[in-house]
C-alpha positions in Angstrom: 7.6 -15.3 25.8 10.6 -16.0 23.6 14.1 -14.9 24.4 15.4 -12.5 21.8 18.9 -12.0 23.3 20.9 -13.6 20.5 24.3 -12.2 21.3 24.0 -9.3 18.8 27.0 -7.1 19.6 26.4 -3.4 20.3 28.7 -1.2 18.3 29.3 -3.9 15.6 29.7 -2.3 12.2 28.9 -4.0 8.9 29.9 -2.6 5.5 28.8 -3.6 2.0 29.5 -2.1 -1.4 26.9 -1.6 -4.2 27.3 -0.6 -7.8 24.9 2.1 -8.8 23.1 0.8 -11.9 20.5 2.4 -14.1 17.8 0.6 -12.1 18.9 2.5 -9.0 18.5 6.0 -10.5 15.9 8.6 -9.4 14.8 8.7 -13.0 14.2 4.9 -13.2 12.3 4.6 -9.9 10.3 7.8 -10.6 11.5 9.7 -7.5 13.2 12.3 -9.7 14.3 13.2 -13.2 18.0 12.7 -13.0 20.4 9.7 -13.5 21.9 9.6 -10.0 21.4 7.2 -7.1 17.8 7.6 -5.9 16.9 8.0 -2.2 14.7 4.9 -2.3 17.6 2.8 -3.7 20.1 4.2 -1.1 17.6 3.3 1.6 17.2 -0.2 0.2 21.0 -0.6 0.3 21.0 0.5 3.9 18.2 -1.9 4.8 20.0 -4.8 3.1 23.3 -4.1 4.8 21.5 -3.9 8.2 19.5 -7.1 7.6 22.7 -9.0 6.6 24.6 -7.6 9.6 22.4 -9.4 12.1 21.1 -12.4 10.2 24.1 -14.5 11.2 23.2 -14.1 14.9 19.6 -15.4 14.5 18.6 -19.0 14.6 17.2 -20.8 11.7 13.6 -19.7 11.1 14.1 -16.1 12.2 14.8 -13.0 10.3 14.3 -9.2 10.7 11.9 -6.9 9.1 12.4 -3.1 8.6 10.0 -0.9 10.6 11.5 2.5 10.5 13.8 4.6 8.3 14.9 8.2 9.1 17.5 9.1 6.5 18.9 12.2 4.9 20.3 12.1 1.4 22.9 14.8 1.3 25.0 14.3 -1.8 24.6 12.6 -5.2 26.3 9.5 -6.5 26.4 8.9 -10.3 25.5 5.9 -12.3 28.4 3.4 -12.5 29.8 4.5 -9.1 30.4 2.2 -6.2 29.0 3.2 -2.9 29.8 1.9 0.5 27.1 1.5 3.1 28.0 1.1 6.8 25.5 -0.1 9.4 26.4 0.1 13.1 24.2 -1.6 15.7 23.4 1.0 18.4 20.6 -0.7 20.3 19.3 -4.3 20.8 16.3 -4.4 23.1 14.1 -7.5 22.9 13.0 -7.9 19.3 14.1 -4.3 18.4 17.4 -3.6 16.7 18.4 0.0 15.9 21.2 0.8 13.4 23.1 4.0 12.6 23.4 3.9 8.8 25.7 5.9 6.5 26.5 5.7 2.7 29.6 7.0 1.1 30.7 7.7 -2.5 34.5 7.5 -2.2 35.2 9.6 0.9 32.0 11.7 0.5 29.1 11.1 2.8 26.0 10.8 0.6 23.4 9.7 3.2 23.0 9.1 6.9 20.4 8.3 9.5 18.7 5.7 11.6 17.1 2.3 10.7 15.1 0.1 12.9 14.3 -3.6 12.4 12.4 -6.2 14.4 13.2 -9.8 14.9 10.4 -12.1 13.7 9.8 -15.8 13.4 9.5 -16.1 9.6 6.8 -18.8 9.6 4.6 -16.9 12.1 5.1 -13.7 10.2 4.0 -15.2 6.9 1.0 -16.8 8.7 0.0 -13.3 10.0 0.3 -11.9 6.5 -1.9 -14.7 5.1 -4.5 -14.1 7.7 -4.5 -10.4 6.8 -4.9 -11.2 3.1 -7.8 -13.6 3.9 -9.6 -11.0 6.1 -9.4 -8.4 3.3 -10.4 -10.8 0.5 -7.2 -10.8 -1.4 -6.1 -13.9 -3.2 -2.5 -13.0 -3.6 0.2 -15.6 -2.8 2.7 -14.9 0.0 
């Protein structure tokens, strides 16, 4: 069994900013009919911030994959706005890492929740995906 204790600090907070473009709107991603930040795009920003937050603690050949998102989208953010996403590490147990995530438009909270990721060996993970594709007859490249 591998040791997944990589010195990932509990309570550590990472923050990233994102510009809300047309491609991030509910209308564009077909999750609504308005030109505001879509929930799927907000969640993608939260996942990206969380992934980047821990990647520097992992050895080469390892990454994390998202396995759970439980998020509320509580306020809109318009096209052209800059949003700030904060991701705080609240649990690191073996391969599991849990984050508290929040998104802000200025000082206004627009989304919050929990995101969970698992540490994986990238090569082994891709091999697993290839085997799944083979067993279901797919010829897609990974």
